[in-house]
Each structure stands twice: as structure tokens, then as C-alpha cells.
C-alpha positions, 0 to 999 in steps of 0.5 A, a space after each residue: 060444335 062445327 057450322 057444317 054450312 059455313 063449311 061446305 060454302 068454304 069448300 065450295 069456294 075453294 073448288 070454284 077457285 081450283 079451276 082454270 080456264 084456257 082460251 085457245 085461238 086456233 088460227 093464231 097457234 096453228 099459223 105458228 105451228 105451220 109457218 113459223 116454227 114448221 114443226 108440230 107441237 106438243 100439246 098434250 105435254 104442254 097442257 100437262 106442263 101448264 096444269 100438272 095438278 091433276 085435281 084441277 078442273 080445266 075448262 077448255 074453249 078452243 075458237 077455230 075457223 072452217 076453210 072452203 076451197 073448190 067447194 069442200 070445207 076443210 075444218 081447220 081443227 084436226 080430229 086427232 088433236 081434238 080426240 086428245 084435248 077431249 080425253 085430257 079434259 073431258 066434257 069441259 072442252 068446248 069447239 067454237 067454229 067460226 066463218 071469220 074474226 075469231 079474236 072478236 068472238 074470244 074477247 067477248 066470251 072471255 069478258 062474259 065469262 069474267 062478269 059472270 064468274 065475278 058475280 057468282 063469286 067464283 073467279 078461276 084460279 088460273 086463266 090461260 091463253 094460247 094467243 100472241 095477239 095484243 088485242 087480249 091485254 086489257 082482258 089479262 091485265 084486268 085479270 091480274 088485278 082480280 088476283 088470277 094467274 094469268 099465262 100467255 102461250 104464243 110463238 115468241 116472235 109473234 107474241 106482242 110485248 104488251 101480252 108479256 108484260 101484262 101476264 103473270 108468265 109467258 111460254 113459247 110453243 118453241 119449248 113444246 116441239 115433238 122432235 120429228 119431221 117438219 110440217 109440210 104446208 099444205 
């Protein structure tokens, strides 16, 4: 006789473990794209490379700022990129618009999500951080200790050494450049 309650609990736990969290520090990545690499990045190709399993549930949180120039508010996040991410991820694409200090908000949210998942026994399978900032090292180190695969995606020259040391793997943005004209700084 099969214990269906126990089987359902195992399947629920496995489904939760098939979730990957992606945290994107958009000001950091955009700065690398425009000022360091000077070429556009193939974000869709990068996400597909990082997460080839179509059954894997991706929860993406992208943090960005708005810039005001001459009384006009410019969103730092291009609409086309937003549409591409939403098409790839679906409803689990969360945008967080901030005036400033993206790193502090990201770190707070990441720790809150970790504690929440720990309490619910639903830790993700993978965590991917799009940022090269050293301030995320402690968080990634804790995730590693919890058996979670961690990946850092950053510009090679701007990725803190400590992030490379505490993550399972490091991916460089320069490996995912779109092979056509360079960006013009605006």
C-alpha cells in the first residue's frame, strides 16, 4: 500500500527544490555593458545557458534605478529587455525600482527570502547573482553552506575576488556579447 500523503510531500519538496532564484543588480550590469564591454549582452542566451532545464522554475528579481535629467524621468531598464525577461520567465519576473542604493535593498531582500525559505523548508536549488560587488559575498557563502548552487555573473575586471571564491561558479558577461555594433554612450 502506497502512502499518498508521504508521496505528495516528497513531490512538493522536490518541486520547491527545482526553483532557482535570480537577483540582478541592474546598475552594476548596465555599467559593465556600457562602460567596460561597450557591446550589448545577449541576456536571453545567457539565461538559457544558465538554466537549460525548461522544467526549472525561475524567480527573477531585477533591481534598477531611475535617472532624472532636465526634469524628465528616464527608466534605466529598457522596455525591450523587460519584455524579453517577462517572455522567458513569465509571472515570476519582479521589478524593484529604487531611487538609489540598490545593493542595500538587494541584500535585505535576499536575506529575507533565505530566512522565509528556510522556515518553509523550501530552499531553492540554485541562486544566481548578476553583480560583481563584494557586499554579496557573505550571503553567497551562507547559501553554499546550505547546499545551494551559487553562480555569479559579472564583468571579469569588475568582479570581486571574494565573490569568485565563495560561489560555485563564475560566468563573465564578455562570453555573452552580441556580435554587432558597439554601444554608443548616451
